[in-house]
DRENPA-869169 format. One record per atom (N, C-alpha, C): residue number from 1; residue in three letters; atom name; x, y, z. Coordinates in steps of 0.05 Angstrom, whole numbers, always signed. Example, Ala and Ser with C-alpha at 12.3 -4.5 7.8 and 13.67 -1.06 7.14 Angstrom:
<sites>
[1, 'ALA', 'N', [+264, -114, +156]],
[1, 'ALA', 'CA', [+246, -90, +156]],
[1, 'ALA', 'C', [+264, -66, +156]],
[2, 'SER', 'N', [+257, -45, +142]],
[2, 'SER', 'CA', [+273, -21, +143]],
[2, 'SER', 'C', [+258, +1, +157]],
</sites>
This chain:
<sites>
[1, 'UNK', 'N', [+17, -24, +0]],
[1, 'UNK', 'CA', [+0, +0, +0]],
[1, 'UNK', 'C', [+18, +25, +0]],
[2, 'UNK', 'N', [+12, +43, -18]],
[2, 'UNK', 'CA', [+28, +67, -19]],
[2, 'UNK', 'C', [+20, +86, +4]],
[3, 'UNK', 'N', [+39, +104, +10]],
[3, 'UNK', 'CA', [+33, +124, +31]],
[3, 'UNK', 'C', [+10, +142, +23]],
[4, 'UNK', 'N', [+9, +149, -2]],
[4, 'UNK', 'CA', [-12, +167, -12]],
[4, 'UNK', 'C', [-40, +154, -10]],
[5, 'UNK', 'N', [-42, +129, -18]],
[5, 'UNK', 'CA', [-68, +116, -16]],
[5, 'UNK', 'C', [-76, +112, +13]],
[6, 'UNK', 'N', [-57, +105, +30]],
[6, 'UNK', 'CA', [-62, +102, +58]],
[6, 'UNK', 'C', [-72, +128, +70]],
[7, 'UNK', 'N', [-58, +150, +63]],
[7, 'UNK', 'CA', [-65, +177, +72]],
[7, 'UNK', 'C', [-94, +184, +64]],
[8, 'UNK', 'N', [-101, +178, +40]],
[8, 'UNK', 'CA', [-128, +183, +30]],
[8, 'UNK', 'C', [-149, +168, +46]],
[9, 'UNK', 'N', [-142, +142, +52]],
[9, 'UNK', 'CA', [-161, +126, +67]],
[9, 'UNK', 'C', [-164, +136, +96]],
[10, 'UNK', 'N', [-142, +145, +108]],
[10, 'UNK', 'CA', [-143, +155, +135]],
[10, 'UNK', 'C', [-159, +181, +136]],
[11, 'UNK', 'N', [-153, +199, +117]],
[11, 'UNK', 'CA', [-168, +225, +116]],
[11, 'UNK', 'C', [-198, +219, +112]],
[12, 'UNK', 'N', [-204, +200, +95]],
[12, 'UNK', 'CA', [-231, +193, +90]],
[12, 'UNK', 'C', [-245, +183, +116]],
[13, 'UNK', 'N', [-231, +166, +131]],
[13, 'UNK', 'CA', [-242, +155, +156]],
[13, 'UNK', 'C', [-247, +178, +176]],
[14, 'UNK', 'N', [-228, +196, +177]],
[14, 'UNK', 'CA', [-231, +219, +196]],
[14, 'UNK', 'C', [-255, +236, +188]],
[15, 'UNK', 'N', [-257, +242, +162]],
[15, 'UNK', 'CA', [-280, +259, +153]],
[15, 'UNK', 'C', [-307, +245, +158]],
[16, 'UNK', 'N', [-307, +218, +153]],
[16, 'UNK', 'CA', [-332, +204, +158]],
[16, 'UNK', 'C', [-339, +205, +188]],
[17, 'UNK', 'N', [-320, +201, +205]],
[17, 'UNK', 'CA', [-325, +202, +234]],
[17, 'UNK', 'C', [-334, +230, +243]],
[18, 'UNK', 'N', [-320, +250, +233]],
[18, 'UNK', 'CA', [-327, +278, +239]],
[18, 'UNK', 'C', [-355, +284, +229]],
[19, 'UNK', 'N', [-361, +275, +205]],
[19, 'UNK', 'CA', [-388, +279, +194]],
[19, 'UNK', 'C', [-409, +265, +210]],
[20, 'UNK', 'N', [-404, +241, +219]],
[20, 'UNK', 'CA', [-423, +227, +235]],
[20, 'UNK', 'C', [-429, +242, +261]],
[21, 'UNK', 'N', [-408, +252, +274]],
[21, 'UNK', 'CA', [-412, +268, +299]],
[21, 'UNK', 'C', [-429, +292, +293]],
[22, 'UNK', 'N', [-422, +307, +272]],
[22, 'UNK', 'CA', [-437, +331, +266]],
[22, 'UNK', 'C', [-466, +325, +259]],
[23, 'UNK', 'N', [-470, +303, +244]],
[23, 'UNK', 'CA', [-497, +295, +237]],
[23, 'UNK', 'C', [-514, +288, +262]],
[24, 'UNK', 'N', [-502, +273, +280]],
[24, 'UNK', 'CA', [-517, +265, +304]],
[24, 'UNK', 'C', [-522, +289, +323]],
[25, 'UNK', 'N', [-502, +306, +326]],
[25, 'UNK', 'CA', [-506, +330, +343]],
[25, 'UNK', 'C', [-527, +348, +330]],
[26, 'UNK', 'N', [-525, +352, +304]],
[26, 'UNK', 'CA', [-544, +368, +290]],
[26, 'UNK', 'C', [-572, +357, +293]],
[27, 'UNK', 'N', [-575, +331, +292]],
[27, 'UNK', 'CA', [-601, +318, +295]],
[27, 'UNK', 'C', [-611, +322, +323]],
[28, 'UNK', 'N', [-593, +318, +343]],
[28, 'UNK', 'CA', [-602, +320, +371]],
[28, 'UNK', 'C', [-609, +349, +379]],
[29, 'UNK', 'N', [-597, +368, +366]],
[29, 'UNK', 'CA', [-602, +397, +373]],
[29, 'UNK', 'C', [-620, +411, +353]],
[30, 'UNK', 'N', [-631, +396, +335]],
[30, 'UNK', 'CA', [-648, +408, +314]],
[30, 'UNK', 'C', [-634, +429, +298]],
[31, 'UNK', 'N', [-608, +425, +293]],
[31, 'UNK', 'CA', [-592, +444, +278]],
[31, 'UNK', 'C', [-588, +432, +250]],
[32, 'UNK', 'N', [-606, +440, +232]],
[32, 'UNK', 'CA', [-606, +429, +205]],
[32, 'UNK', 'C', [-580, +435, +190]],
[33, 'UNK', 'N', [-568, +459, +195]],
[33, 'UNK', 'CA', [-543, +466, +181]],
[33, 'UNK', 'C', [-520, +448, +190]],
[34, 'UNK', 'N', [-518, +443, +216]],
[34, 'UNK', 'CA', [-497, +425, +226]],
[34, 'UNK', 'C', [-502, +397, +216]],
[35, 'UNK', 'N', [-526, +389, +215]],
[35, 'UNK', 'CA', [-533, +362, +205]],
[35, 'UNK', 'C', [-525, +360, +175]],
[36, 'UNK', 'N', [-530, +380, +160]],
[36, 'UNK', 'CA', [-522, +380, +132]],
[36, 'UNK', 'C', [-492, +380, +128]],
[37, 'UNK', 'N', [-478, +395, +145]],
[37, 'UNK', 'CA', [-449, +394, +144]],
[37, 'UNK', 'C', [-439, +366, +150]],
[38, 'UNK', 'N', [-452, +353, +169]],
[38, 'UNK', 'CA', [-444, +326, +176]],
[38, 'UNK', 'C', [-448, +306, +153]],
[39, 'UNK', 'N', [-471, +309, +140]],
[39, 'UNK', 'CA', [-476, +291, +117]],
[39, 'UNK', 'C', [-456, +296, +95]],
[40, 'UNK', 'N', [-449, +322, +90]],
[40, 'UNK', 'CA', [-429, +329, +70]],
[40, 'UNK', 'C', [-402, +317, +77]],
[41, 'UNK', 'N', [-394, +320, +102]],
[41, 'UNK', 'CA', [-368, +309, +111]],
[41, 'UNK', 'C', [-367, +278, +108]],
[42, 'UNK', 'N', [-389, +265, +114]],
[42, 'UNK', 'CA', [-390, +236, +111]],
[42, 'UNK', 'C', [-386, +228, +81]],
[43, 'UNK', 'N', [-400, +243, +64]],
[43, 'UNK', 'CA', [-397, +237, +35]],
[43, 'UNK', 'C', [-369, +243, +25]],
[44, 'UNK', 'N', [-358, +265, +35]],
[44, 'UNK', 'CA', [-330, +272, +28]],
[44, 'UNK', 'C', [-311, +250, +37]],
[45, 'UNK', 'N', [-316, +240, +61]],
[45, 'UNK', 'CA', [-299, +218, +72]],
[45, 'UNK', 'C', [-301, +193, +56]],
[46, 'UNK', 'N', [-325, +186, +48]],
[46, 'UNK', 'CA', [-329, +162, +31]],
[46, 'UNK', 'C', [-315, +165, +5]],
[47, 'UNK', 'N', [-316, +189, -7]],
[47, 'UNK', 'CA', [-303, +194, -33]],
[47, 'UNK', 'C', [-272, +192, -29]],
[48, 'UNK', 'N', [-262, +203, -8]],
[48, 'UNK', 'CA', [-233, +202, -3]],
[48, 'UNK', 'C', [-224, +173, +1]],
[49, 'UNK', 'N', [-239, +157, +16]],
[49, 'UNK', 'CA', [-232, +129, +19]],
[49, 'UNK', 'C', [-233, +114, -7]],
[50, 'UNK', 'N', [-253, +119, -23]],
[50, 'UNK', 'CA', [-255, +105, -49]],
[50, 'UNK', 'C', [-232, +113, -67]],
[51, 'UNK', 'N', [-225, +139, -67]],
[51, 'UNK', 'CA', [-203, +149, -82]],
[51, 'UNK', 'C', [-177, +135, -74]],
[52, 'UNK', 'N', [-173, +132, -48]],
[52, 'UNK', 'CA', [-149, +117, -38]],
[52, 'UNK', 'C', [-149, +88, -48]],
[53, 'UNK', 'N', [-172, +76, -47]],
[53, 'UNK', 'CA', [-174, +48, -56]],
[53, 'UNK', 'C', [-167, +46, -86]],
[54, 'UNK', 'N', [-178, +64, -102]],
[54, 'UNK', 'CA', [-173, +64, -131]],
[54, 'UNK', 'C', [-143, +69, -137]],
[55, 'UNK', 'N', [-131, +88, -123]],
[55, 'UNK', 'CA', [-103, +93, -126]],
[55, 'UNK', 'C', [-86, +69, -120]],
[56, 'UNK', 'N', [-93, +55, -98]],
[56, 'UNK', 'CA', [-79, +31, -91]],
[56, 'UNK', 'C', [-82, +9, -112]],
[57, 'UNK', 'N', [-106, +6, -122]],
[57, 'UNK', 'CA', [-112, -15, -142]],
[57, 'UNK', 'C', [-96, -9, -168]],
[58, 'UNK', 'N', [-97, +16, -176]],
[58, 'UNK', 'CA', [-82, +23, -201]],
[58, 'UNK', 'C', [-52, +19, -197]],
[59, 'UNK', 'N', [-42, +26, -174]],
[59, 'UNK', 'CA', [-14, +23, -169]],
[59, 'UNK', 'C', [-6, -6, -169]],
[60, 'UNK', 'N', [-22, -24, -157]],
[60, 'UNK', 'CA', [-16, -52, -157]],
[60, 'UNK', 'C', [-17, -64, -186]],
[61, 'UNK', 'N', [-37, -55, -201]],
[61, 'UNK', 'CA', [-39, -65, -229]],
[61, 'UNK', 'C', [-16, -56, -246]],
[62, 'UNK', 'N', [-8, -31, -243]],
[62, 'UNK', 'CA', [+14, -20, -258]],
[62, 'UNK', 'C', [+40, -35, -251]],
[63, 'UNK', 'N', [+44, -40, -225]],
[63, 'UNK', 'CA', [+68, -54, -217]],
[63, 'UNK', 'C', [+68, -82, -228]],
[64, 'UNK', 'N', [+45, -96, -228]],
[64, 'UNK', 'CA', [+44, -123, -239]],
[64, 'UNK', 'C', [+49, -123, -269]],
[65, 'UNK', 'N', [+38, -104, -283]],
[65, 'UNK', 'CA', [+42, -102, -312]],
[65, 'UNK', 'C', [+72, -97, -318]],
[66, 'UNK', 'N', [+84, -80, -303]],
[66, 'UNK', 'CA', [+113, -74, -307]],
[66, 'UNK', 'C', [+129, -100, -302]],
[67, 'UNK', 'N', [+122, -115, -281]],
[67, 'UNK', 'CA', [+137, -140, -276]],
[67, 'UNK', 'C', [+132, -160, -298]],
[68, 'UNK', 'N', [+108, -162, -308]],
[68, 'UNK', 'CA', [+102, -180, -330]],
[68, 'UNK', 'C', [+119, -173, -355]],
[69, 'UNK', 'N', [+120, -147, -361]],
[69, 'UNK', 'CA', [+135, -138, -384]],
[69, 'UNK', 'C', [+165, -144, -381]],
[70, 'UNK', 'N', [+175, -140, -357]],
[70, 'UNK', 'CA', [+203, -145, -352]],
[70, 'UNK', 'C', [+209, -175, -355]],
[71, 'UNK', 'N', [+191, -192, -344]],
[71, 'UNK', 'CA', [+195, -221, -347]],
[71, 'UNK', 'C', [+194, -229, -376]],
[72, 'UNK', 'N', [+175, -219, -392]],
[72, 'UNK', 'CA', [+173, -226, -420]],
[72, 'UNK', 'C', [+197, -216, -435]],
[73, 'UNK', 'N', [+207, -193, -429]],
[73, 'UNK', 'CA', [+231, -183, -443]],
[73, 'UNK', 'C', [+255, -200, -436]],
[74, 'UNK', 'N', [+258, -209, -412]],
[74, 'UNK', 'CA', [+280, -226, -404]],
[74, 'UNK', 'C', [+278, -253, -418]],
[75, 'UNK', 'N', [+254, -264, -420]],
[75, 'UNK', 'CA', [+250, -290, -434]],
[75, 'UNK', 'C', [+259, -287, -463]],
[76, 'UNK', 'N', [+250, -266, -476]],
[76, 'UNK', 'CA', [+257, -261, -505]],
[76, 'UNK', 'C', [+287, -258, -508]],
[77, 'UNK', 'N', [+299, -243, -490]],
[77, 'UNK', 'CA', [+328, -239, -491]],
[77, 'UNK', 'C', [+342, -266, -487]],
[78, 'UNK', 'N', [+333, -282, -469]],
[78, 'UNK', 'CA', [+345, -308, -465]],
[78, 'UNK', 'C', [+342, -326, -489]],
[79, 'UNK', 'N', [+318, -325, -502]],
[79, 'UNK', 'CA', [+313, -341, -526]],
[79, 'UNK', 'C', [+332, -333, -549]],
[80, 'UNK', 'N', [+335, -307, -553]],
[80, 'UNK', 'CA', [+353, -297, -573]],
[80, 'UNK', 'C', [+382, -304, -567]],
[81, 'UNK', 'N', [+389, -302, -543]],
[81, 'UNK', 'CA', [+417, -309, -534]],
[81, 'UNK', 'C', [+422, -338, -540]],
[82, 'UNK', 'N', [+403, -356, -533]],
[82, 'UNK', 'CA', [+406, -384, -538]],
[82, 'UNK', 'C', [+407, -390, -568]],
[83, 'UNK', 'N', [+391, -376, -584]],
[83, 'UNK', 'CA', [+389, -381, -613]],
[83, 'UNK', 'C', [+415, -373, -627]],
[84, 'UNK', 'N', [+427, -351, -619]],
[84, 'UNK', 'CA', [+450, -340, -633]],
[84, 'UNK', 'C', [+477, -348, -620]],
[85, 'UNK', 'N', [+476, -361, -598]],
[85, 'UNK', 'CA', [+501, -369, -585]],
[85, 'UNK', 'C', [+510, -397, -594]],
[86, 'UNK', 'N', [+495, -410, -611]],
[86, 'UNK', 'CA', [+502, -437, -620]],
[86, 'UNK', 'C', [+519, -436, -644]],
</sites>
């Protein structure tokens, strides 16, 4: 897991928790504005978490593709070496 994707996930969790508190306090005090802020923060947190997950997934797939390409290039180089070293 990259530091950046981890950071996004942590920020997302913090915003979701902060939003939940605002939402509940707003609900308990009949403060519609605070409740709306809480709902917004929760959505923002969910988006940040999802963004972190996507970044992590893309990073893993890119790393795997790079490794696959490296392996294929090495195999081809070895085949050519064997063919022309005889």
